[in-house]
matplotlib code that plots the C-alpha trace (Angstrom):
import matplotlib.pyplot as plt

x = [-13.2, -15.7, -14.9, -11.1, -11.1, -13.3, -10.8, -8.2, -10.3, -9.4, -5.8, -4.4, -1.1, -0.7, 2.8, 1.9, 2.4, 5.7, 9.2, 9.1, 6.0, 5.2, 8.3, 6.0, 4.1, 0.8, -2.1, -3.4, -5.9, -7.4, -8.1, -9.2, -11.8, -13.0, -13.4, -15.4, -17.6, -18.0, -16.2, -14.2, -13.4, -12.0, -10.0, -8.2, -7.4, -5.8, -3.9, -2.5, -1.3, 1.6, 1.8, 2.0, 1.4, -0.7, -1.7, 2.0, 2.6, -0.8, 0.4, 4.2, 4.9, 5.8, 3.7, 6.0, 3.0, 1.6, 4.5, 6.7, 6.6, 5.5, 8.0, 8.9, 12.5, 12.8, 11.0, 10.4, 8.6, 6.7, 5.4, 4.5, 2.6, 0.7, -0.4, -1.5, -3.5, -5.0, -6.0, -7.8, -9.5, -10.5, -12.3, -14.0, -14.9, -16.3, -18.8, -19.6, -20.4, -16.7, -14.7, -11.4, -9.8, -10.6, -9.3, -6.1, -5.7, -6.1, -3.5, -0.9, -1.4, -1.2, 0.9, 4.0, 2.2, 1.5, 2.9, -0.4, -1.4, -4.6, -2.2, -1.6, -4.9, -5.8, -4.4, -3.2, -5.5, -5.2, -3.8, -2.3, -5.6, -7.5, -4.9, -5.4, -9.2, -9.1, -7.0, -8.6, -12.0, -10.9, -9.6, -12.9, -15.1, -13.1, -11.8, -8.2, -8.0, -5.2, -4.1, -2.6, -0.7, -2.4, 0.9, 4.4, 7.6, 9.6, 12.2, 13.2, 14.2, 15.7, 14.9, 17.2, 15.5, 11.8, 11.5, 9.3, 11.8, 12.0, 8.3, 7.6, 10.1, 8.7, 5.1, 6.0, 8.1, 5.5, 2.7, 5.1, 4.9, 8.3, 8.7, 9.9, 11.5, 12.2, 14.9, 14.8, 17.4, 15.0, 12.4, 9.5, 8.9, 8.7, 12.1, 11.9, 8.1, 8.0, 10.7, 11.9, 8.7, 6.7, 3.1, 1.8, 2.8, 2.3, 0.3, 2.0, -1.3, -1.4, 2.0, 1.2, -2.1, -0.2, 2.4, -0.3, -1.8, 1.6, 1.9, -1.5, -0.4, 2.5, 5.5, 7.6, 9.2, 12.1, 12.9, 16.1, 18.1, 21.1, 22.5, 26.3, 26.3, 24.1, 23.1, 25.8, 25.3, 27.0, 24.6, 21.6, 23.0, 23.6, 20.0, 18.1, 18.1, 18.5, 19.0, 17.5, 19.4, 17.1, 18.5, 18.5, 21.2, 21.4, 24.9, 24.4, 26.6, 28.4, 29.7, 33.3, 33.9, 35.2, 32.7, 31.0, 31.4, 29.2, 26.0, 22.9, 24.3, 22.4, 21.8, 18.2, 17.3, 18.5, 16.2, 13.2, 13.6, 13.7, 10.7, 8.7, 9.6, 8.4, 5.1, 4.6, 5.4, 2.9, 0.2, 0.8, 0.9, 4.5, 6.1, 7.0, 8.4, 10.3, 11.2, 14.9, 14.3, 18.0, 18.7, 15.5, 16.1, 13.7, 13.3, 11.0, 11.8, 15.0, 16.5, 16.7, 18.8, 18.4, 21.3, 20.2, 16.9, 14.9, 12.0, 14.0, 14.9, 11.3, 10.3, 12.8, 11.3, 7.8, 8.8, 10.5, 7.4, 5.3, 7.8, 7.1, 10.5, 11.5, 12.6, 13.7, 16.0, 16.9, 20.4, 21.0, 24.4, 23.1, 21.3, 17.5, 16.0, 14.3, 10.5, 10.4, 12.6, 16.2, 17.5, 19.7, 16.7, 14.6, 11.6, 11.2, 13.8, 12.6, 11.8, 14.4, 12.2, 11.3, 8.5, 6.9, 6.4, 4.3, 7.1, 8.0, 4.3, 3.9, 6.9, 5.6, 2.2, 3.6, 6.7, 5.8, 8.8, 10.2, 12.8, 15.1, 18.4, 20.2, 23.9, 25.2, 28.1, 28.4, 32.0, 32.0, 29.8, 30.3, 29.6, 29.1, 31.1, 29.0, 29.7, 26.3, 25.9, 24.9, 25.7, 27.2, 29.3, 28.2, 29.6, 27.8, 28.9, 28.6, 28.3, 31.3, 32.1, 34.3, 31.5, 30.3, 33.0, 33.0, 32.7, 35.3, 34.0, 30.5, 31.0, 28.1, 27.3, 23.8, 22.1, 21.5, 20.4, 19.7, 21.4, 20.0, 22.2, 20.0, 22.4, 21.4, 22.8, 26.0, 25.6, 24.5, 26.4, 29.3, 29.7, 27.3, 28.7, 32.2, 31.1, 29.6, 32.4, 30.1, 31.4, 30.4, 30.2, 32.0, 29.5, 29.9, 26.4, 26.1, 27.0, 24.0, 22.6, 19.1, 16.8, 19.1, 19.8, 22.3, 25.3, 28.8, 27.9, 25.7, 22.2, 22.5, 20.4, 20.2, 17.6, 16.3, 18.4, 21.3, 21.7, 20.6, 21.3, 18.9, 15.6, 11.8, 9.5, 7.9, 11.3, 12.0, 8.8, 9.8, 13.2, 11.6, 9.3, 12.3, 14.6, 11.7, 11.4, 15.1, 15.2, 12.2, 13.9, 17.0, 15.0, 13.0, 16.3, 17.8, 14.7, 14.7, 18.4, 17.9, 15.0, 17.2, 20.0, 17.6, 16.2, 19.7, 20.8, 17.7, 18.2, 21.8, 20.8, 18.3, 20.9, 23.4, 20.8, 20.0, 23.6, 24.0, 21.1]
y = [7.9, 5.6, 7.0, 6.9, 3.4, 2.2, 3.6, 1.2, -1.7, -0.8, -1.8, -4.9, -5.3, -3.4, -2.1, 0.1, -2.7, -4.0, -2.9, -0.2, 1.2, 0.7, -0.3, -2.1, -3.8, -2.5, -4.5, -1.4, -2.9, -5.1, -2.3, 0.0, -2.6, -2.9, 0.9, 0.8, -1.9, 0.1, -2.6, -0.2, -2.6, -5.1, -2.3, -1.3, -4.9, -5.4, -2.1, -3.1, -6.5, -4.7, -1.3, -0.7, 3.0, 4.1, 7.3, 8.3, 7.3, 8.6, 12.0, 12.2, 9.5, 10.9, 8.0, 6.3, 4.1, 7.1, 9.2, 6.6, 7.5, 5.2, 2.9, 4.6, 3.8, 6.4, 9.6, 7.9, 4.9, 7.2, 9.1, 5.9, 4.5, 7.8, 7.6, 3.9, 4.8, 7.7, 5.6, 3.0, 5.6, 7.4, 4.3, 4.0, 7.7, 7.6, 5.1, 7.5, 10.5, 11.5, 12.7, 11.6, 15.0, 15.1, 11.6, 12.5, 15.5, 13.3, 10.8, 13.4, 15.2, 12.2, 9.6, 10.3, 10.9, 8.7, 5.4, 3.5, 1.9, 4.1, 7.0, 5.8, 7.4, 9.7, 11.0, 8.3, 7.0, 9.0, 6.0, 8.1, 9.9, 6.6, 5.2, 8.4, 8.0, 4.3, 4.8, 8.0, 6.5, 3.4, 5.5, 7.5, 4.4, 2.7, -0.1, 0.3, -1.1, -2.7, -6.2, -7.7, -11.0, -14.0, -15.8, -14.7, -16.4, -15.4, -13.8, -10.1, -7.5, -4.1, -1.7, 1.3, 4.2, 5.1, 6.4, 4.7, 1.7, 1.2, 1.5, -0.9, -3.4, -3.1, -3.6, -6.7, -8.3, -7.6, -9.2, -12.2, -12.6, -11.2, -8.6, -5.4, -2.4, 0.7, 3.1, 6.7, 9.4, 12.3, 13.3, 12.0, 8.9, 9.1, 10.0, 12.1, 11.6, 13.7, 16.2, 16.0, 16.4, 19.7, 19.8, 21.0, 17.6, 15.3, 16.4, 15.2, 14.0, 11.5, 10.2, 10.1, 8.3, 5.4, 5.4, 5.2, 2.2, 0.4, 1.0, -0.6, -3.5, -4.2, -2.3, -0.5, 2.9, 4.5, 8.1, 10.2, 7.0, 7.7, 4.2, 4.4, 7.7, 7.8, 4.1, 1.4, -0.4, -3.6, -3.7, -3.4, -6.1, -8.4, -7.9, -8.8, -11.8, -9.6, -6.0, -4.2, -1.0, 1.4, 4.8, 6.4, 8.3, 11.5, 12.7, 15.7, 16.8, 20.0, 22.9, 23.6, 27.0, 30.3, 31.7, 28.4, 29.2, 32.3, 32.6, 32.0, 29.0, 25.9, 22.4, 21.7, 19.2, 21.7, 24.3, 22.0, 20.2, 23.4, 24.8, 21.6, 21.6, 25.1, 24.3, 21.2, 23.3, 25.9, 23.4, 21.8, 25.2, 24.8, 27.4, 29.9, 27.4, 25.0, 27.0, 27.7, 31.0, 31.9, 28.9, 29.1, 29.6, 32.0, 33.1, 36.0, 39.1, 37.6, 37.0, 33.1, 31.0, 27.2, 25.4, 22.0, 20.7, 17.6, 17.1, 18.5, 21.7, 22.2, 21.7, 24.4, 26.7, 26.1, 26.6, 29.9, 31.1, 30.3, 32.3, 35.2, 35.6, 38.6, 36.5, 32.9, 31.6, 28.0, 27.1, 24.0, 23.0, 21.0, 22.4, 22.6, 19.2, 18.7, 18.8, 15.3, 12.2, 12.5, 9.5, 8.5, 8.4, 5.6, 3.9, 2.5, 4.7, 7.6, 10.5, 13.2, 15.9, 19.5, 19.8, 22.3, 21.2, 22.8, 25.1, 26.4, 27.0, 29.0, 31.2, 31.8, 32.8, 35.3, 36.6, 36.1, 33.9, 30.4, 30.4, 28.0, 29.1, 26.4, 25.8, 27.9, 27.2, 28.8, 30.0, 32.0, 33.1, 36.8, 38.0, 41.3, 42.7, 40.7, 37.3, 37.0, 36.0, 39.0, 37.7, 34.9, 34.8, 32.5, 31.5, 30.1, 26.6, 24.5, 20.8, 19.0, 15.3, 15.7, 17.3, 20.9, 23.5, 27.1, 29.8, 32.5, 36.1, 35.1, 35.8, 37.5, 38.6, 37.8, 39.1, 36.4, 36.6, 32.9, 30.1, 26.5, 23.6, 20.9, 18.9, 15.4, 13.0, 11.0, 8.1, 7.1, 8.6, 6.3, 6.1, 3.1, 1.3, 1.7, 0.5, -2.7, -3.2, -3.4, -3.6, -0.7, -0.3, 2.2, 4.9, 4.2, 2.7, -0.4, -3.4, -5.8, -7.4, -6.5, -9.4, -10.8, -7.7, -9.4, -7.3, -8.6, -9.2, -12.1, -11.2, -7.6, -6.6, -3.3, -1.8, 1.5, 4.5, 3.4, 0.4, 1.6, 5.3, 8.3, 7.4, 7.6, 6.9, 4.1, 2.4, 2.7, 0.8, -1.8, -2.2, -2.3, -5.2, -7.0, -6.6, -7.9, -11.0, -11.7, -11.1, -13.4, -16.2, -15.7, -15.7, -18.8, -20.7, -19.4, -20.5, -24.0, -24.3, -23.3, -25.7, -28.5, -27.7, -27.6, -31.1, -32.5, -31.1, -32.5, -36.0, -35.9, -35.1, -37.9, -40.3, -39.3, -39.8, -43.3, -44.3, -43.1, -45.3]
z = [-8.5, -10.2, -13.6, -13.1, -11.7, -14.6, -17.1, -15.5, -16.8, -20.4, -19.8, -21.4, -19.6, -16.3, -16.4, -13.4, -10.9, -12.2, -11.2, -13.9, -12.2, -8.5, -6.4, -3.9, -6.7, -5.6, -7.0, -8.8, -11.3, -8.5, -6.1, -8.9, -9.9, -6.3, -6.1, -9.3, -7.8, -4.6, -2.5, -0.4, 2.5, 0.0, -1.7, 1.5, 2.2, -1.2, -0.9, 2.5, 1.1, -0.6, 1.0, 4.8, 4.7, 1.7, 3.5, 3.1, -0.5, -1.5, -0.5, -1.2, -3.8, -7.3, -8.7, -11.1, -11.9, -13.7, -15.0, -16.7, -20.4, -23.1, -24.9, -28.2, -29.0, -31.7, -32.8, -36.2, -34.7, -32.4, -35.5, -37.3, -34.3, -33.9, -37.5, -37.1, -34.0, -35.8, -38.8, -36.7, -34.6, -37.8, -39.0, -35.6, -35.6, -39.2, -37.9, -35.1, -37.4, -38.1, -35.1, -36.5, -36.1, -32.4, -31.9, -33.6, -31.4, -28.3, -29.6, -30.4, -27.1, -24.9, -26.8, -24.7, -21.4, -18.5, -17.1, -17.2, -20.5, -20.6, -21.1, -24.7, -25.9, -23.0, -19.7, -17.3, -14.7, -11.5, -9.5, -6.7, -6.1, -5.9, -3.4, -1.3, -1.4, -0.5, 2.6, 3.8, 3.5, 5.4, 8.3, 8.2, 8.2, 11.0, 8.7, 9.8, 13.3, 15.4, 14.3, 17.4, 16.5, 18.0, 18.6, 19.6, 18.5, 21.5, 19.3, 19.6, 17.0, 17.4, 14.5, 14.3, 12.6, 12.4, 8.9, 6.3, 6.0, 9.7, 10.3, 7.4, 8.8, 12.3, 11.1, 9.1, 11.8, 14.5, 12.4, 12.0, 15.8, 16.8, 19.6, 18.0, 19.5, 17.3, 18.3, 17.0, 17.8, 17.4, 19.9, 17.8, 15.7, 11.9, 10.7, 7.5, 7.5, 10.6, 10.2, 6.5, 4.7, 5.3, 6.4, 3.0, 1.6, 4.6, 7.7, 10.9, 12.4, 9.6, 10.6, 14.3, 13.6, 12.1, 14.8, 17.4, 15.6, 15.5, 19.3, 19.9, 17.8, 20.2, 18.8, 21.3, 20.4, 22.1, 21.2, 21.9, 21.5, 19.3, 18.8, 18.9, 20.8, 23.9, 23.6, 23.3, 20.0, 21.2, 24.1, 21.9, 19.6, 22.6, 24.0, 20.8, 18.5, 15.4, 14.4, 11.4, 10.4, 8.6, 9.7, 6.2, 4.4, 6.4, 5.6, 3.4, 0.5, 1.5, -0.6, 0.6, -1.0, 0.6, 3.0, 3.9, 7.6, 7.3, 9.3, 7.1, 5.2, 6.2, 5.1, 3.8, 6.5, 9.2, 7.7, 7.3, 10.7, 12.7, 10.9, 11.5, 15.2, 15.6, 13.9, 16.2, 19.3, 18.2, 17.7, 21.1, 22.8, 24.0, 21.7, 24.4, 26.9, 24.5, 21.3, 20.8, 19.2, 18.8, 16.6, 14.5, 10.7, 9.2, 5.6, 6.4, 4.4, 3.0, -0.4, -0.3, -2.6, -2.6, -4.2, -5.6, -7.0, -6.3, -3.9, -1.0, -2.8, -3.8, -0.1, 0.9, -1.7, -0.5, 3.1, 2.3, 0.5, 3.7, 5.7, 3.3, 1.9, -0.1, -3.1, -3.7, -6.4, -7.1, -8.6, -10.5, -11.9, -14.8, -17.9, -18.1, -18.9, -22.2, -22.5, -23.8, -23.3, -24.7, -26.7, -23.8, -21.4, -22.9, -21.3, -18.7, -17.1, -14.9, -17.4, -16.9, -18.3, -17.4, -15.0, -12.5, -8.9, -6.3, -5.0, -8.4, -9.2, -6.0, -6.8, -10.3, -8.9, -6.4, -8.2, -11.8, -12.8, -12.4, -9.5, -11.2, -12.8, -14.7, -15.6, -12.7, -10.3, -6.9, -6.3, -3.1, -0.2, 0.7, 4.2, 6.0, 8.9, 11.4, 9.7, 8.0, 4.4, 2.2, -1.3, -3.3, -6.5, -9.3, -12.7, -15.7, -16.8, -19.9, -20.1, -21.7, -22.1, -19.0, -17.1, -16.2, -17.1, -15.9, -18.6, -18.1, -17.7, -16.5, -12.8, -11.1, -7.6, -6.3, -3.1, -0.6, 3.1, 3.5, 1.5, 1.8, 0.5, -1.0, -3.0, -1.9, 0.6, 0.4, 2.8, 6.3, 9.1, 9.9, 13.7, 14.2, 11.1, 12.6, 16.0, 14.5, 12.1, 9.0, 5.5, 3.2, -0.6, -2.8, -1.8, 1.9, 2.2, 4.3, 2.1, 1.9, -1.3, -2.4, -1.6, 1.0, 3.2, 5.4, 6.4, 7.1, 10.8, 11.6, 12.9, 11.6, 8.5, 6.6, 4.3, 3.0, 2.1, 4.4, 2.0, -1.4, -1.1, -1.1, -2.7, -2.5, 0.4, -1.7, -2.2, 1.5, 2.2, -0.3, 1.4, 4.8, 3.8, 2.2, 5.2, 7.4, 5.3, 5.5, 9.2, 9.8, 7.9, 10.0, 13.2, 12.3, 11.6, 14.9, 16.8, 15.2, 16.0, 19.6, 20.0, 18.6, 20.9, 23.8, 22.9, 22.5, 25.9, 27.5, 26.1, 27.1, 30.7, 30.7, 29.4, 32.1, 34.8, 33.5, 33.5, 37.1, 38.2]

ax = plt.figure().add_subplot(projection="3d")
ax.plot(x, y, z, "-o")
ax.set_aspect("equal")
plt.show()
């Protein structure tokens, strides 16, 4: 940690903490310097200034602060800069007994790697690992303790949804002195942190530890409360001074092809959630009494096909491997990404390049080949006489200016006992939006401007995936903090207005009494 944090001090301009790096604008050079100096208590304080839950992001964030590639607008300029760097380093190395060849190898190997500036001449600083170390050490040393607000404003807020955006909003609003109640439709708090991200990426004890701390700080949590279904949304709105909607984008993209109704075809979140519930019941010793064995989705001994990539698809692959599946294949409609940035994917955009995630690496280690099959379209699910999926029909596609186009004569039948649909999420589920009469955008997300977060209904705010669409945990935290600031501004104005109205009424009563005398 000392070596890595020291490397950060070689940076001139810290792009890592800007909007092209860390979405929550973590003060990365500052806490890296504190780690280098051994000031761990100060490091966790600086980390918490911008990030409510570094133990989550330190485990599951893809670290855009590290992986954004360097700004070379053209291959020609990249080559020129490589030679310029090599020339200056050759001069330096000549003074150090001639290591120019080694320096040039380092430059060529790493010139397009890493989001931090140190990545120009070497591997990027391991920012994510340092963040992980800071927060885990802080928990271990008892540096993270309940911060109970000294004063309360008397204003109340209902937060709907307990994922990263909801928890961040609740944490911020509680520290501002408001009374916060978080409503969660599942049986446990945490949203996708609890049920959407598998244990191998985020241990559930880590999530529960933070939830317990938030409870100690005064936040009230209500589970099994599906606002708009078993809890009246208008009643909730009437009972609180403000509402924050942070319920995520949980409506999955479906695949409406022949055979979709077959048993064994499931959405990714259905697969991951049921697996996680079983693991939690096993740990708590309640498996035999509470487990719904008939509805459990297992990949054990099966030919598994995951349709769709991304983090969720990788998690489904990793979960299938832990079930000891017979085989696992991952279909992607688009072609395989290039190994380096394409001309239409310049810095500072997210690099759309080929990579190997943990799930892919596990399949390669066990079965000897990458599970991903690119440029393939699923046309039909085939079932057996009992209504179970046994295979699916695919067709190769080519990318045209109009989009992917099927190639005639490339149909193929592939064995499949379990198909998991992991094709992303379309929007938040609409029943609560309809009940409140909220405006939506063209993608059916709740309409609220970034930085303002106000919806079309007064006193109702929206943030996270339900506003911006499916995204990263770190963006959810950013949105949660933002929606909390907007809600706090509204509440303070409402409080001031109520006080003014109270004073006016009080003076009016005194005047009427005086006139009667």
